[in-house]
C-alpha positions as CSV (number, residue, x, y, z in Angstrom):
1,M,47.6,114.9,-20.5
2,I,47.6,112.4,-23.3
3,T,50.4,113.6,-25.6
4,K,50.2,114.5,-29.2
5,T,52.3,111.5,-30.0
6,E,49.9,109.3,-28.2
7,I,46.9,110.9,-30.0
8,E,48.6,110.0,-33.3
9,E,49.2,106.4,-32.1
10,I,45.5,106.0,-31.3
11,R,44.5,107.4,-34.7
12,M,46.9,104.9,-36.3
13,Y,45.2,102.0,-34.5
14,L,41.7,103.2,-35.4
15,K,42.7,103.5,-39.1
16,K,44.3,100.1,-39.1
17,A,41.3,98.4,-37.6
18,E,39.0,96.5,-40.0
19,N,36.6,95.0,-37.5
20,P,37.1,96.9,-34.2
21,L,35.1,96.2,-31.0
22,F,34.4,99.0,-28.6
23,F,33.6,98.4,-25.0
24,Y,32.4,101.6,-23.3
25,D,31.1,102.7,-19.9
26,D,27.3,103.1,-19.7
27,D,27.3,106.9,-19.0
28,Q,27.5,110.0,-21.2
29,D,31.2,110.1,-21.2
30,G,31.5,106.4,-22.3
31,L,28.8,106.7,-24.9
32,A,30.1,109.9,-26.4
33,S,33.6,108.5,-26.6
34,Y,32.2,105.5,-28.5
35,I,30.1,107.6,-30.9
36,L,33.1,109.9,-31.6
37,L,35.5,107.1,-32.5
38,S,33.1,104.8,-34.3
39,K,31.8,107.7,-36.5
40,Y,35.4,108.7,-37.2
41,I,36.2,105.4,-38.9
42,D,32.7,104.3,-39.7
43,K,33.4,100.8,-38.5
44,G,33.0,98.5,-35.6
45,K,30.5,97.4,-33.0
46,G,30.0,98.8,-29.6
47,I,29.0,97.2,-26.3
48,A,27.9,99.3,-23.2
49,L,29.3,97.8,-20.0
50,K,26.5,97.9,-17.4
51,S,27.4,95.3,-14.9
52,S,30.3,96.8,-12.8
53,P,33.3,99.0,-13.1
54,V,35.3,95.9,-14.0
55,L,35.9,94.6,-17.5
56,D,36.6,90.9,-16.9
57,N,36.2,87.4,-18.3
58,I,32.4,87.5,-18.8
59,Y,33.1,89.5,-22.0
60,L,35.4,87.0,-23.5
61,R,32.4,85.2,-25.1
62,K,31.4,88.3,-27.0
63,I,35.0,88.7,-28.2
64,K,35.0,85.2,-29.5
65,E,31.6,85.7,-31.2
66,L,32.5,88.9,-33.0
67,S,36.2,88.1,-33.8
68,P,37.5,91.7,-33.7
69,D,41.0,92.6,-34.9
70,Y,41.3,95.5,-32.4
71,I,39.6,96.1,-29.1
72,F,39.1,99.7,-27.8
73,I,38.1,100.0,-24.1
74,L,36.7,103.4,-23.3
75,D,36.2,105.0,-19.9
76,K,36.3,101.8,-17.8
77,P,38.4,102.1,-14.6
78,I,39.4,98.5,-14.1
79,L,40.6,95.6,-16.2
80,T,41.8,92.3,-14.9
81,Q,45.1,90.8,-15.9
82,E,43.3,87.5,-16.4
83,F,41.0,89.1,-19.0
84,V,43.9,90.7,-20.9
85,D,46.0,87.6,-20.9
86,Q,43.2,85.7,-22.7
87,V,42.6,88.3,-25.4
88,K,44.7,87.6,-28.5
89,V,44.2,90.9,-30.4
90,P,45.6,94.4,-29.5
91,I,43.7,96.2,-26.7
92,I,43.7,100.0,-26.8
93,W,42.5,101.3,-23.4
94,I,41.6,105.0,-23.2
95,D,40.6,106.1,-19.7
96,H,40.9,108.9,-17.1
97,H,40.5,107.1,-13.8
98,P,43.3,106.3,-11.4
99,V,46.0,104.3,-13.2
100,I,46.4,100.6,-12.5
101,D,49.2,98.5,-13.8
102,I,48.0,96.0,-16.5
103,K,50.4,94.2,-18.8
104,G,49.7,93.7,-22.5
105,V,47.5,96.7,-23.2
106,K,48.1,100.1,-24.9
107,H,47.0,102.3,-22.1
108,Y,46.3,106.0,-22.8
109,N,45.4,108.0,-19.6
110,P,46.2,111.6,-18.8
111,R,47.0,110.5,-15.2
112,I,50.0,108.6,-16.4
113,H,51.7,111.9,-17.0
114,D,49.9,114.0,-14.4
115,E,47.9,112.2,-11.6
116,N,45.7,115.3,-11.2
117,D,44.6,115.5,-14.8
118,N,41.3,113.6,-15.0
119,R,39.8,115.2,-18.0
120,P,37.1,112.9,-19.3
121,T,37.6,110.2,-21.9
122,S,35.4,112.0,-24.4
123,Y,37.6,115.0,-24.1
124,W,40.5,113.0,-25.4
125,C,38.4,111.2,-28.0
126,Y,37.5,114.6,-29.4
127,Q,41.2,115.5,-29.6
128,I,41.6,112.3,-31.6
129,T,38.7,112.9,-34.0
130,K,38.1,116.7,-34.1
131,Q,34.6,115.9,-35.3
132,N,31.0,116.1,-33.8
133,L,31.8,118.6,-31.1
134,W,28.2,118.6,-29.7
135,I,28.5,114.8,-29.0
136,A,31.9,115.4,-27.3
137,M,30.4,118.2,-25.2
138,C,27.6,115.9,-24.0
139,G,30.2,113.5,-22.7
140,I,32.6,116.0,-21.3
141,I,30.1,118.2,-19.4
142,G,28.1,115.1,-18.5
143,D,31.2,113.9,-16.7
144,W,31.3,117.2,-14.7
145,Y,34.0,119.1,-16.7
146,V,33.8,122.3,-18.7
147,P,36.5,122.3,-21.5
148,E,38.5,125.3,-22.5
149,Y,36.6,125.6,-25.8
150,I,33.2,126.2,-24.2
151,E,33.1,129.8,-25.7
152,D,33.4,128.4,-29.2
153,F,30.6,126.0,-28.6
154,V,28.3,128.6,-27.1
155,K,28.8,130.7,-30.3
156,Q,27.5,127.8,-32.3
157,Y,24.5,127.1,-30.0
158,P,23.7,130.2,-28.0
159,D,20.1,129.4,-27.6
160,I,20.6,126.1,-25.7
161,I,23.8,126.7,-23.7
162,K,25.4,129.5,-21.6
163,N,29.0,130.2,-21.0
164,Y,29.0,128.8,-17.5
165,K,32.2,127.6,-15.9
166,N,30.3,125.4,-13.4
167,P,29.2,122.1,-15.1
168,G,26.2,121.8,-12.7
169,K,24.8,125.1,-14.0
170,I,25.0,123.8,-17.6
171,L,23.6,120.4,-16.6
172,F,20.6,121.7,-14.6
173,E,19.9,125.2,-15.9
174,T,20.2,125.0,-19.7
175,E,18.5,123.2,-22.5
176,F,21.8,121.6,-23.4
177,G,21.8,120.0,-19.9
178,K,18.5,118.4,-20.7
179,L,20.1,116.9,-23.9
180,I,23.0,115.6,-21.8
181,R,20.6,113.8,-19.5
182,L,18.7,112.5,-22.5
183,I,21.9,111.0,-23.9
184,G,22.5,109.2,-20.7
185,F,18.9,107.9,-20.6
186,L,19.4,106.3,-24.0
187,L,21.4,103.6,-22.2
188,K,18.4,102.7,-20.0
189,G,16.2,99.8,-21.0
190,N,16.7,96.3,-22.4
191,I,19.6,95.4,-24.6
192,T,17.5,95.6,-27.8
193,Q,16.2,99.0,-26.9
194,I,19.7,100.3,-26.1
195,K,21.1,99.0,-29.3
196,K,18.4,100.8,-31.3
197,N,18.8,104.0,-29.3
198,V,22.6,104.1,-30.0
199,A,22.2,103.2,-33.6
200,V,19.8,106.1,-34.1
201,L,22.0,108.5,-32.1
202,K,24.9,107.7,-34.5
203,K,22.8,109.1,-37.3
204,I,22.0,112.4,-35.6
205,E,23.9,115.3,-37.0
206,S,22.6,118.2,-34.8
207,P,21.3,118.6,-31.2
208,Y,18.3,120.4,-32.7
209,E,17.1,117.2,-34.3
210,I,16.5,115.8,-30.8
211,L,15.6,118.9,-28.8
212,N,13.2,120.3,-31.4
213,Q,12.2,116.8,-32.7
214,T,12.7,118.0,-36.3
215,N,12.6,114.5,-37.8
216,S,11.7,110.9,-37.0
217,R,15.1,110.1,-35.5
218,G,14.8,113.0,-33.0
219,K,11.3,112.2,-32.1
220,F,12.2,108.5,-31.5
221,L,15.0,109.5,-29.0
222,Y,12.9,112.2,-27.3
223,K,10.0,109.8,-26.8
224,H,12.4,107.4,-25.0
225,F,13.7,110.2,-22.9
226,E,10.2,111.3,-21.8
227,K,9.5,107.8,-20.4
228,I,12.6,107.7,-18.3
229,E,12.3,111.4,-17.3
230,K,8.9,110.8,-15.7
231,N,10.3,108.1,-13.5
232,Y,13.4,110.2,-12.7
233,Q,11.4,113.3,-11.6
234,E,9.1,111.1,-9.4
235,I,12.1,109.7,-7.6
236,M,13.8,113.1,-7.4
237,S,10.7,114.6,-5.7
238,I,10.8,111.9,-3.0
239,A,14.6,112.4,-2.5
240,K,14.3,116.1,-1.9
241,K,11.6,115.5,0.8
242,R,14.2,113.4,2.7
243,V,16.7,116.2,3.1
244,T,17.6,117.0,6.7
245,R,20.1,119.3,8.4
246,S,22.7,116.5,8.4
247,K,25.9,117.0,6.4
248,L,25.1,113.6,4.8
249,L,22.2,113.3,2.3
250,I,21.4,109.6,2.2
251,F,18.6,108.4,0.0
252,T,17.8,104.8,-1.2
253,Y,15.0,103.6,-3.4
254,P,13.8,100.1,-4.5
255,A,14.8,98.5,-7.7
256,N,12.7,99.4,-10.7
257,R,13.3,99.3,-14.4
258,H,16.1,101.8,-14.5
259,S,19.2,102.7,-12.5
260,L,19.2,106.5,-12.0
261,T,21.6,106.8,-9.0
262,S,24.3,108.8,-10.8
263,F,21.8,111.2,-12.4
264,L,20.1,111.7,-9.0
265,S,23.3,112.2,-7.1
266,N,24.6,114.8,-9.6
267,E,21.5,116.9,-9.5
268,L,21.2,116.7,-5.7
269,L,24.8,117.8,-5.4
270,H,24.0,120.8,-7.6
271,T,21.0,121.6,-5.4
272,Y,22.8,121.0,-2.1
273,P,26.4,121.7,-2.8
274,N,27.4,121.7,0.9
275,K,26.3,118.1,1.5
276,I,27.9,114.7,0.9
277,I,25.5,112.8,-1.3
278,I,24.9,109.0,-1.1
279,I,22.2,107.6,-3.4
280,G,21.5,103.9,-3.3
281,R,19.3,101.6,-5.4
282,E,18.3,98.2,-4.1
283,K,19.1,95.5,-6.7
284,E,18.5,91.9,-5.7
285,D,20.9,91.4,-2.7
286,Q,23.0,94.5,-3.4
287,M,22.8,98.2,-2.6
288,I,24.2,100.0,-5.6
289,M,25.4,103.5,-4.8
290,S,26.6,106.8,-6.2
291,F,28.7,109.2,-4.0
292,R,29.2,112.9,-4.7
293,S,30.7,115.9,-2.9
294,A,31.8,119.3,-4.1
295,K,34.2,120.0,-1.2
296,I,35.4,116.7,0.3
297,K,37.1,113.8,-1.5
298,V,34.6,110.9,-1.1
299,L,36.7,108.2,-2.8
300,P,39.2,107.7,0.0
301,I,36.3,107.8,2.5
302,L,34.5,105.1,0.5
303,E,37.6,103.0,0.4
304,K,38.0,103.1,4.1
305,A,34.3,102.4,4.7
306,L,34.5,99.2,2.6
307,I,37.1,97.6,4.8
308,G,35.5,94.4,6.3
309,I,32.4,94.8,4.1
310,N,31.3,92.6,1.2
311,G,31.4,95.2,-1.5
312,H,33.3,97.2,-4.1
313,G,33.9,100.8,-5.1
314,G,35.9,103.1,-7.3
315,G,35.8,106.2,-9.5
316,H,36.9,109.8,-9.0
317,D,37.8,111.7,-5.9
318,H,34.6,113.7,-5.8
319,A,32.3,111.4,-7.8
320,C,32.4,107.6,-7.4
321,G,30.3,104.5,-7.2
322,G,30.1,101.3,-5.3
323,G,28.0,98.5,-4.1
324,V,27.6,96.5,-0.8
325,A,25.5,93.6,0.3
326,I,22.1,94.9,1.5
327,E,22.4,93.2,4.9
328,Q,25.7,95.2,5.5
329,F,24.4,98.6,4.2
330,D,23.8,100.0,7.7
331,E,27.2,98.8,8.8
332,F,28.8,100.4,5.8
333,I,27.1,103.7,6.5
334,E,28.4,103.7,10.0
335,N,31.9,103.0,8.6
336,F,31.5,105.9,6.2
337,K,30.5,108.3,8.9
338,K,33.5,107.3,11.0
339,A,35.8,107.6,8.0
340,M,34.6,111.2,7.5
341,K,36.0,112.3,10.9
């Protein structure tokens, strides 16, 4: 766990910051974490990191441009020492992925104290702020975890969420699950669109504003969701037609306007819980993939499969991502199958 003392330290850094810069992962967990902390202090700018799991030197230009006095990195699994060494302001790194040793940062990660504790970053950001529970729940359940206070949340919103212990049932069998997907879809689009979406989301006070479209803000976000949702359901329909008796469910689709691999893999895992899911999206000369399994740890299999391959990968034991050169995709899949044995 992240200790009470560490929670107080993070609060101290947040309150001291006059011009903070937040880097956050481009999923529900990362976005919710950013919304929670930025609303808590009502300061700072946020940048969604869409390129890779790595926060490295390409972001130094943005730091120079914005001149922050503190940098908060949320839900990103990998930093490079070279990046950290060139940043001249305090870096507060809040994460829940496997711990890596980086000097010169304030690293807060439950796995430092217990390697099996991978509760989402938004879970810990809610412990810091104790505000905007519905935003926190979007991030926490969106990262496939049901917190201990689910019953309290259900009492507040009994018409949109059920007291399920399985995150997949909440994600794909309740109205709140649709809201979680909507939150993730706000990070799909061009940079201008994403900035506007996030700015509007920060002004939302209740999930009903969005789900029931009770005001212009909610209508704006729901309209964006409907555009992405149509594309998502079209691809999902094709993916389900490709299911075979094989233990592996492998589905790839060509690049289009939006990357939906993580959303597709999560829903397919819920629908086919006995399978190992590999969803790939062709992007230029890369195959960008999401891996899911309910029963088998896919991360160590992925790491073995990448040996000798031009690619990368990382994440959690049962849910991770990666990418390989398209010309090596078939070879990678063969490696993956061998590593499963």
